[in-house]
C-alpha positions in Angstrom: 0.0 0.0 0.0 1.3 3.4 -1.0 0.0 6.5 0.8 0.9 10.2 0.6 -0.6 11.8 3.7 -0.7 15.6 3.7 -2.0 18.5 5.7 -3.1 20.7 2.8 -2.7 18.7 -0.3 0.0 19.0 -3.0 1.2 22.5 -1.9 4.8 22.5 -3.1 7.4 20.9 -5.4 8.6 18.3 -3.0 5.1 16.9 -2.5 4.4 17.1 -6.2 7.6 15.3 -7.1 6.9 12.6 -4.5 3.5 11.9 -6.1 4.9 11.9 -9.6 7.5 9.3 -8.6 4.8 7.1 -7.1 2.5 7.2 -10.2 5.3 7.2 -12.9 2.9 8.4 -15.7 -0.1 10.6 -16.3 -1.9 11.3 -13.0 -5.6 10.6 -13.1 -7.1 11.6 -9.8 -10.5 10.7 -8.3 -11.0 13.4 -5.6 -13.4 12.5 -2.8 -14.6 15.9 -1.3 -17.1 14.3 1.1 -15.6 15.6 4.3 -16.1 19.2 3.1 -19.9 18.7 3.2 -19.8 19.2 6.9 -17.3 22.1 7.0 -18.9 25.5 7.1 -17.6 28.7 5.6 -15.6 29.7 2.6 -14.5 26.8 0.4 -11.7 28.5 -1.3 -9.3 25.9 0.1 -11.3 23.1 -1.6 -11.1 24.8 -5.0 -7.3 25.2 -4.5 -7.0 21.5 -3.8 -8.9 20.8 -7.1 -6.6 23.2 -9.0 -3.5 21.5 -7.6 -4.6 18.2 -9.0 -5.7 19.7 -12.3 -2.1 21.0 -12.8 -0.9 17.4 -12.3 -3.2 15.7 -14.8 -7.0 14.9 -14.9 -9.5 15.3 -12.1 -12.8 13.6 -11.4 -14.8 14.8 -8.3 -16.5 11.8 -6.7 -18.7 12.5 -3.7 -19.4 9.1 -2.1 -22.3 10.5 0.0 -24.1 11.9 -3.1 -24.1 9.0 -5.5 -24.6 5.2 -5.4 -21.7 2.7 -5.2 -22.7 1.5 -8.7 -21.6 5.0 -9.9 -18.6 5.9 -7.7 -16.8 2.5 -7.8 -16.2 2.4 -11.6 -15.0 6.0 -11.5 -12.5 5.2 -8.7 -11.3 2.3 -10.8 -10.5 4.6 -13.7 -8.2 6.7 -11.5 -4.6 5.9 -10.5 -4.8 8.3 -7.6 -7.6 8.4 -5.0 -7.5 11.6 -3.0 -9.5 11.8 0.2 -10.1 15.5 0.9 -10.3 17.5 4.1 -13.1 18.7 6.3 -15.1 17.0 9.1 -13.2 13.9 10.0 -15.9 12.1 12.0 -18.4 12.7 9.1 -15.9 11.5 6.6 -15.1 8.1 8.3 -18.9 7.6 8.9 -19.6 8.1 5.2 -16.7 6.0 4.1 -18.2 3.1 6.1 -21.8 3.9 5.2 -21.1 3.9 1.5 -19.0 0.7 1.6 -15.8 2.4 0.4 -13.9 1.0 3.4 -14.5 -2.5 2.0 -13.4 -1.5 -1.5 -10.3 0.6 -0.7 -7.9 -2.3 0.2 -8.4 -3.8 -3.2 -8.3 -0.5 -5.0 -5.1 0.5 -3.3 -3.2 -2.5 -4.5 -2.7 -0.7 -7.8 -3.5 2.9 -6.9 -2.0 5.7 -4.8 -3.9 7.1 -1.8 -3.5 10.8 -1.1 -4.9 12.2 2.1 -5.6 15.8 2.9 -6.1 16.7 6.6 -9.2 14.6 7.5 -8.4 12.3 4.7 -5.0 11.7 6.3 -6.3 11.4 9.8 -8.7 8.6 9.0 -5.9 6.3 7.9 -4.9 5.7 11.5 -6.3 3.2 14.0 -8.7 5.9 15.3 -9.5 9.6 14.6 -8.3 10.6 18.0 -6.0 13.3 16.5 -8.9 15.1 14.8 -9.9 18.5 16.1 -13.1 17.1 17.7 -11.2 14.7 19.9 -7.5 15.6 20.3 -8.1 18.0 23.2 -10.8 16.0 24.9 -10.3 14.3 28.2 -10.4 10.9 26.5 -9.3 11.2 22.8 -9.1 7.4 22.6 -12.9 7.2 22.8 -12.9 8.5 19.2 -14.3 6.4 16.3 -11.9 3.9 14.8 -10.1 4.8 11.5 -9.0 2.6 8.6 -5.9 1.2 10.4 -3.6 1.6 7.4 -0.9 3.2 9.5 0.2 2.7 13.1 0.5 6.3 14.0 -1.7 9.5 14.2 -1.6 12.4 11.8 -2.3 16.0 13.1 -2.7 18.4 10.2 -2.3 22.3 10.1 0.6 22.3 12.7 1.5 25.9 13.7 -0.6 27.4 10.9 -2.0 30.9 11.6 -5.6 29.7 10.8 -5.2 27.0 13.5 -3.4 28.5 16.5 -4.7 25.7 18.7 -2.3 23.2 17.1 0.8 24.6 18.7 3.7 22.8 20.5 2.3 23.3 24.0 -1.2 22.0 23.4 -0.1 19.2 21.1 2.5 18.0 23.6 -0.1 17.8 26.3 -2.6 16.1 24.0 0.1 13.6 22.9 0.4 12.3 26.5 -3.2 10.9 26.2 -2.7 9.3 22.8 -2.0 5.6 22.5 0.7 6.0 19.9 3.1 8.2 18.0 1.7 11.4 16.3 3.1 13.3 13.3 2.2 16.9 13.4 2.4 18.4 9.8 2.2 22.0 8.7 0.6 22.8 5.3 3.9 22.3 3.4 4.6 18.8 4.8 3.5 15.3 4.2 4.2 11.6 4.9 5.1 9.1 2.3 4.1 5.6 3.6 5.1 2.6 1.5 4.6 -0.9 2.8 5.1 0.0 6.4 8.0 2.5 6.0 7.5 6.3 6.6 9.4 9.1 5.0 8.7 12.8 5.7 8.4 15.1 2.6 8.6 18.7 3.8 9.3 22.2 2.7 8.0 23.5 6.1 7.8 22.3 9.7 6.8 19.1 11.3 7.1 17.3 14.6 7.0 13.7 15.7 5.5 13.2 19.1 6.7 9.8 20.3 4.5 7.6 22.5 4.5 8.8 26.1 5.4 12.3 24.8 9.0 11.7 23.7 9.3 13.9 20.6 11.7 15.0 17.9 11.4 18.3 16.0 12.6 19.0 12.4 12.6 22.4 10.7 14.7 21.7 7.5 13.3 20.1 4.4 13.8 16.4 4.0 14.8 15.5 0.4 
């Protein structure tokens, strides 16, 4: 299984290059925007995500909550990249299960690349405890389970101005209550996960909070 887990999508050359190397050909993306259905306010960020993939190749927008499996499954099969967009994480994982996509993804991802953006990255863990709705709660481990593709948590929008709550102090405290390592990624960072091995792709800042709050911090890009 090959995953590219990001905070804000394909925002820079390093992330773009990583995806191109994974695909090795024309990129045909099926973008699942379902999580954005439950996110209020200006959707400029969603349009920017679409445009980033249009620059890379072709784009099909496939909302699994709006159409039947008989329609969305053939369209996902035509793609070589399946991108799970950002928004409301709990809503997203609920719709992934309700639609039956969780049952289809393991087979689809044998020959396709999964790209996660924020909520789409968070749901690949064992639970969605690192999502905004749960990470600062008294018991984040009561959160709904995720897809269990990776054995760590992802926390997007690390140190971004629009999300001041995701700072070192608050995340360090939250990490003490999580049952596993957590990667905090800013909007210029991502994780390349291939068959159990993790590599950070970054032109920004990221932090790895180790289990029991032992952490490492990195500020320079990783090639």
